[in-house]
C-alpha distance (Angstrom), angle and dihedral (degrees) to the residues before:
residue distance angle dihedral
M1 . . .
T2 3.81 . .
R3 3.83 117.0 .
P4 3.79 117.3 -130.0
R5 3.78 111.6 -96.2
S6 3.83 90.8 -120.2
I7 3.85 89.1 64.3
A8 3.80 100.4 34.7
R9 3.78 94.5 58.6
P10 3.87 96.6 55.3
L11 3.84 89.3 45.5
A12 3.79 91.8 52.6
L13 3.79 90.8 48.9
L14 3.83 91.2 49.3
A15 3.82 91.2 50.4
A16 3.82 91.6 50.5
M17 3.79 91.6 50.0
S18 3.84 90.4 50.0
C19 3.78 90.7 53.5
L20 3.79 91.5 50.7
C21 3.80 91.4 50.4
L22 3.80 92.8 48.6
G23 3.77 90.5 48.7
A24 3.80 90.6 51.9
V25 3.81 94.7 56.9
T26 3.79 98.7 38.3
P27 3.84 96.9 89.1
A28 3.83 93.0 53.9
L29 3.82 91.7 48.2
A30 3.82 92.4 45.2
A31 3.83 96.9 65.5
K32 3.80 105.7 111.0
R33 3.80 140.6 -178.8
I34 3.81 111.8 -127.6
A35 3.77 129.4 175.3
L36 3.77 138.1 -174.5
V37 3.82 113.2 -158.5
I38 3.83 120.5 -172.2
G39 3.80 127.6 -178.3
N40 3.85 121.4 179.6
N41 3.80 122.7 -171.4
A42 3.81 106.1 143.2
Y43 3.81 103.2 72.8
S44 3.79 109.9 173.3
E45 3.81 102.1 -154.6
V46 3.82 105.6 19.6
S47 3.80 131.6 48.8
K48 3.78 115.6 -56.3
L49 3.80 123.9 -127.3
E50 3.81 129.0 -140.1
K51 3.79 109.2 -154.8
A52 3.84 106.6 36.3
T53 3.82 98.3 91.7
G54 3.79 90.1 45.0
D55 3.79 88.9 51.4
A56 3.79 91.7 52.7
Q57 3.79 93.1 48.3
A58 3.82 92.1 49.7
I59 3.80 92.7 46.7
S60 3.85 92.0 48.4
T61 3.78 91.8 51.9
T62 3.82 91.0 47.7
L63 3.83 94.5 48.6
Q64 3.79 92.8 46.8
G65 3.79 88.0 54.8
L66 3.84 88.3 52.9
G67 3.80 93.3 54.6
F68 3.81 101.3 -94.6
D69 3.78 125.0 144.1
V70 3.82 97.5 -131.8
I71 3.82 131.7 -158.3
T72 3.82 108.9 -163.7
L73 3.79 123.2 -162.5
L74 3.84 123.3 -176.6
D75 3.84 125.9 -168.9
A76 3.78 93.2 -9.2
N77 3.79 125.6 -176.6
R78 3.79 121.2 -147.0
Q79 3.78 96.2 -86.5
R80 3.81 94.0 51.3
M81 3.80 91.6 46.5
A82 3.79 91.8 50.0
R83 3.80 92.6 50.4
A84 3.81 92.5 45.7
L85 3.82 90.7 52.1
V86 3.80 90.6 52.0
D87 3.83 90.6 48.2
F88 3.80 89.6 48.5
E89 3.78 97.2 50.3
T90 3.82 94.0 44.4
R91 3.82 89.1 57.0
V92 3.81 91.3 55.6
S93 3.81 116.6 93.5
P94 3.82 130.8 -177.2
G95 3.81 110.0 -69.6
D96 3.81 96.1 21.2
T97 3.79 127.2 129.9
A98 3.79 111.7 -123.1
L99 3.80 122.7 -166.9
F100 3.82 124.3 -171.1
F101 3.81 121.7 -169.7
F102 3.78 124.9 -177.1
A103 3.81 128.8 -178.5
G104 3.80 117.0 -179.2
H105 3.80 141.2 62.8
G106 3.80 117.6 -20.0
V107 3.77 129.8 173.0
A108 3.80 132.2 -158.6
L109 3.77 108.4 -137.2
D110 3.83 123.0 176.1
G111 3.79 92.1 -25.9
G112 3.81 95.9 -46.4
N113 3.81 127.7 105.1
Y114 3.81 115.2 -134.1
L115 3.80 122.0 -164.8
M116 3.77 113.9 -148.7
P117 3.82 129.9 -137.1
T118 3.80 119.6 -144.7
D119 3.82 94.6 -101.0
V120 3.83 95.9 54.8
P121 3.83 108.3 138.2
N122 3.81 121.8 -118.2
V123 3.79 94.8 -110.2
T124 3.80 127.1 -163.3
E125 3.80 128.8 -139.5
G126 3.79 92.9 -86.7
Q127 3.84 90.7 53.3
R128 3.82 99.4 50.7
N129 3.81 91.5 120.9
L130 3.79 88.0 62.1
L131 3.78 88.6 72.8
R132 3.79 89.5 62.4
T133 3.83 90.7 59.7
E134 3.81 97.5 37.3
G135 3.81 97.3 43.4
F136 3.81 131.3 60.2
L137 3.81 117.6 -116.7
A138 3.85 108.9 -132.3
D139 3.83 91.9 -145.4
D140 3.80 90.2 57.0
I141 3.82 91.0 53.6
S142 3.80 91.5 52.4
E143 3.82 91.3 46.9
R144 3.80 91.5 52.5
L145 3.79 90.8 53.4
R146 3.79 90.7 46.5
D147 3.79 90.5 52.0
R148 3.79 88.5 53.9
G149 3.83 89.1 59.3
A150 3.81 99.7 -109.4
A151 3.78 107.8 174.3
T152 3.83 91.8 -154.3
T153 3.79 126.2 24.0
V154 3.81 119.1 -170.5
M155 3.83 119.9 -172.8
V156 3.81 121.2 -173.4
L157 3.78 114.6 -175.4
D158 3.77 119.3 -171.8
A159 3.78 88.8 173.8
C160 3.77 101.9 109.0
R161 3.79 94.3 110.1
N162 3.80 122.9 133.0
N163 3.79 116.3 -58.9
P164 3.82 106.0 -101.1
F165 3.82 95.0 -162.7
K166 3.76 105.3 85.7
A167 3.80 114.4 179.3
G168 3.78 97.5 -172.5
P169 3.79 143.4 -45.2
G170 3.80 108.6 -27.0
R171 3.78 93.0 -4.4
S172 3.79 137.6 95.5
I173 3.77 139.5 177.2
G174 3.80 106.6 -99.4
Q175 3.80 120.4 -9.9
S176 3.78 112.7 -11.2
R177 3.78 89.0 -124.1
G178 3.80 141.6 -6.4
L179 3.77 131.3 20.0
S180 3.80 133.7 -77.4
R181 3.79 127.9 -105.5
M182 3.78 111.5 -83.1
D183 3.81 123.8 -141.3
T184 3.81 113.0 -133.2
R185 3.78 131.6 -155.9
R186 3.74 129.9 -147.5
G187 3.81 111.5 -62.6
M188 3.82 94.4 25.8
F189 3.81 133.3 116.1
V190 3.81 119.1 -176.8
M191 3.84 124.1 -171.6
F192 3.78 124.0 -169.2
S193 3.81 121.2 -165.2
A194 3.83 88.1 -136.3
G195 3.79 136.7 20.2
A196 3.77 125.5 -98.0
G197 3.83 109.4 -60.3
Q198 3.81 93.7 5.9
E199 3.77 125.3 121.1
A200 3.83 117.4 -125.9
L201 3.77 115.7 -140.4
D202 3.78 117.0 -116.0
R203 3.82 88.7 -166.1
L204 3.80 142.7 -9.5
G205 3.76 96.1 -106.6
P206 3.84 132.3 -58.3
D207 3.78 94.2 -57.4
D208 3.80 95.6 54.9
A209 3.86 103.8 118.8
H210 3.79 95.8 178.0
P211 3.83 110.5 120.7
N212 3.82 94.1 -136.6
S213 3.79 137.9 61.2
V214 3.80 120.8 -101.0
F215 3.82 91.6 -98.7
T216 3.79 99.9 42.2
R217 3.82 97.3 47.4
L218 3.82 88.1 60.7
F219 3.81 96.6 37.7
I220 3.83 96.0 57.6
D221 3.82 91.8 54.0
L222 3.83 94.9 47.5
V223 3.84 98.1 43.8
K224 3.83 90.3 58.1
R225 3.81 92.2 60.7
P226 3.83 110.6 103.0
D227 3.84 91.9 -155.1
L228 3.84 93.0 61.7
D229 3.80 126.2 78.2
L230 3.78 122.5 -160.4
I231 3.81 93.8 -87.6
D232 3.84 90.6 47.9
V233 3.80 88.5 52.5
A234 3.81 91.8 49.1
K235 3.83 93.1 48.4
E236 3.83 91.9 48.6
L237 3.82 89.0 50.0
Q238 3.80 89.5 51.5
I239 3.79 87.4 58.2
E240 3.81 101.5 39.9
V241 3.83 103.4 37.4
P242 3.86 94.2 56.5
K243 3.81 89.0 50.7
L244 3.82 92.1 53.4
A245 3.80 93.1 43.3
A246 3.81 92.1 48.0
S247 3.83 88.8 59.8
I248 3.82 87.5 78.5
G249 3.84 96.0 32.5
H250 3.82 96.1 -97.9
E251 3.80 128.3 133.8
Q252 3.81 117.0 -138.4
L253 3.80 124.9 155.3
P254 3.81 116.7 174.2
A255 3.82 117.0 -132.1
Y256 3.77 131.4 -150.7
Y257 3.79 136.9 -171.6
D258 3.79 119.2 -157.6
Q259 3.83 132.1 -166.4
I260 3.81 99.4 154.2
P261 3.84 115.6 120.2
G262 3.77 109.9 -132.7
R263 3.79 127.6 0.2
I264 3.80 127.9 -50.1
F265 3.83 118.9 -153.5
L266 3.81 110.5 -171.0
A267 3.79 91.7 -171.6
R268 3.81 95.8 49.6
T269 3.79 136.8 66.1
D270 3.78 127.9 -159.2
A271 3.80 88.7 -94.3
T272 3.79 93.8 55.9
T273 3.76 114.6 109.0
P274 3.82 112.6 -125.0
P275 3.81 115.6 -113.7
P276 3.79 113.1 -83.6
A277 3.79 117.9 -94.0
R278 3.75 117.5 -104.4
P279 3.83 112.8 -104.0
Q280 3.78 111.9 -105.4
R281 3.73 118.9 -125.0
T282 3.79 113.5 -109.0
Q283 3.76 130.9 -172.0
P284 3.86 116.7 -122.1
P285 3.82 112.8 -104.2
S286 3.80 116.5 -95.4
P287 3.80 115.4 -112.6
P288 3.85 113.7 -104.7
P289 3.84 114.7 -98.1
A290 3.76 115.9 -96.4
A291 3.79 115.5 -104.4
V292 3.83 114.2 -108.9
T293 3.85 118.1 -149.5
L294 3.81 117.8 -162.5
P295 3.80 118.4 -140.5
P296 3.83 111.5 -97.9
A297 3.77 92.3 -117.6
I298 3.80 93.4 64.4
A299 3.75 101.4 31.3
S300 3.78 111.9 121.3
P301 3.79 116.4 -120.9
Q302 3.78 91.7 -153.3
L303 3.83 122.6 94.2
A304 3.79 115.7 -105.1
P305 3.83 115.5 -108.3
P306 3.81 114.6 -97.5
A307 3.82 114.7 -89.2
P308 3.84 116.2 -105.8
P309 3.80 116.4 -105.4
P310 3.84 113.2 -89.6
V311 3.81 116.5 -94.9
A312 3.76 113.2 -120.4
A313 3.85 111.8 -112.5
L314 3.81 114.1 -112.0
P315 3.82 113.0 -117.0
R316 3.81 114.5 -103.5
E317 3.79 113.4 -106.4
T318 3.79 114.5 -103.6
Y319 3.79 130.3 -154.0
R320 3.80 137.1 -151.1
V321 3.80 135.8 -150.9
L322 3.82 114.6 -111.7
G323 3.79 114.3 -103.9
N324 3.80 94.5 -130.2
V325 3.81 97.4 53.8
S326 3.83 115.0 145.3
Q327 3.82 115.3 -85.9
G328 3.80 88.9 1.7
I329 3.81 94.4 -84.7
H330 3.83 138.9 85.2
N331 3.81 112.8 -150.5
M332 3.81 123.3 -134.9
R333 3.79 112.8 -153.3
S334 3.77 135.9 -170.0
G335 3.82 92.6 -110.9
P336 3.81 140.7 19.3
G337 3.79 101.9 -75.8
T338 3.83 145.9 43.0
N339 3.80 90.8 -95.9
F340 3.83 91.8 70.6
P341 3.85 122.5 89.5
L342 3.82 118.7 -88.4
V343 3.81 116.9 -101.9
V344 3.80 100.8 179.8
S345 3.83 140.0 -29.2
I346 3.82 111.9 -119.6
P347 3.81 113.2 -151.1
A348 3.81 121.2 -123.7
G349 3.79 112.6 -88.5
A350 3.82 94.3 21.8
T351 3.82 113.6 153.5
G352 3.78 137.7 -160.1
L353 3.81 98.6 58.1
L354 3.78 117.0 157.9
V355 3.82 114.6 -148.9
G356 3.78 127.0 -157.9
Q357 3.81 130.7 175.5
C358 3.80 120.7 -15.8
R359 3.81 127.5 -147.8
P360 3.82 139.7 169.9
A361 3.82 114.9 -76.1
Q362 3.81 120.1 -99.8
D363 3.76 93.2 -134.0
R364 3.80 133.5 68.1
R365 3.80 96.1 -125.2
S366 3.80 99.1 66.2
A367 3.77 117.3 83.1
H368 3.82 93.6 -180.0
P369 3.81 128.1 67.5
W370 3.80 119.6 -104.4
C371 3.83 123.2 -126.6
E372 3.77 135.8 -156.7
V373 3.84 106.0 -105.9
T374 3.78 134.6 -172.1
W375 3.83 119.5 -165.0
R376 3.81 129.5 165.1
G377 3.82 94.0 -22.3
H378 3.82 94.4 -44.4
S379 3.80 120.3 114.5
G380 3.81 127.4 -167.8
W381 3.80 142.9 95.9
A382 3.80 131.5 -57.9
S383 3.77 134.4 179.7
A384 3.80 114.2 -97.1
C385 3.80 89.9 -137.9
C386 3.78 95.7 92.4
I387 3.80 105.3 27.7
V388 3.81 122.9 92.9
S389 3.76 136.2 174.3
E390 3.82 113.4 -93.1
R391 3.82 89.1 -141.9
S392 3.79 104.8 40.7
G393 3.82 104.8 13.8
A394 3.80 90.3 -127.4
L395 3.81 123.8 142.9
P396 3.83 116.9 -112.9
R397 3.81 117.7 -100.4
């Protein structure tokens, strides 16, 4: 049955307008969160690991709970890793968030960090270049994601275990342990489970029954907190991981490299309400002064002189964070020292800080006093090292 022309034309116009509207919102709806998570324990020719697959499983479960589409790969040889990387990058579209996690053996070789599949051969000194073809260069993975147009790329590498490629007594192929510093480009955040040249613990000794490595067991708890951005998570790990490693006399300090403008909260969406501000301490109001009545005999019959006009209150002095502060942030904590929990990270150059009393820090790492600080509804303590008066440029006292 043919519709009358008087009806068909408006329907066609309405359909065309609907298509235009749908096309206009598609890019905003298309932004996705995609992750590739790899954990390798069962190496065939080099030393096996115990916690890497458990790390990958725990990370996958955590990221799925945070809204990520997760590809999980356990005990993968080179062919399976290569195919998974292709699958991963083809799912990434412009504007997406891409997260890559690897737990397993990694080797720093001539400034590059190579991630090893389970079938990597046990090479000798004369075969060091074989690692470049058998392993996966971390920089190449990040470049592939960047070429796909990912708006944010997050790489977490718990691959700083001991170097399994020993070339002889006291020697190894590549760095003897740990990974090398990694250069990041705009839109990238890279987290290492240990600093450059450090060895990350797979476990806390033979009796450690925890299913995850020292780094990952702490990471999965912190990344689920909606009040912590990626830098907050990294700074908390730099406090907690060394404490756990020191329990067996080991030194391990995670490292991170950040080139993401703004703050990234993996456990929050745009619709999430920020955590409530801490209540500010207020003094109880003073009782009103008691009325004094003069005896009638001495009361003056004359009118009292008019009261002088009120004096305008001087504005309270405000402070700002220095623009060259380390890592681009200045942390406010719940007490005067780095050993207290984080309240909020204040970005470099922030203004409008109100500063109260200052006192010596309660830790041995802070050379400067710490001051009570209020900023945008948050109250806590911050080191006086990086705060100056907006008017005079002087440090608080």
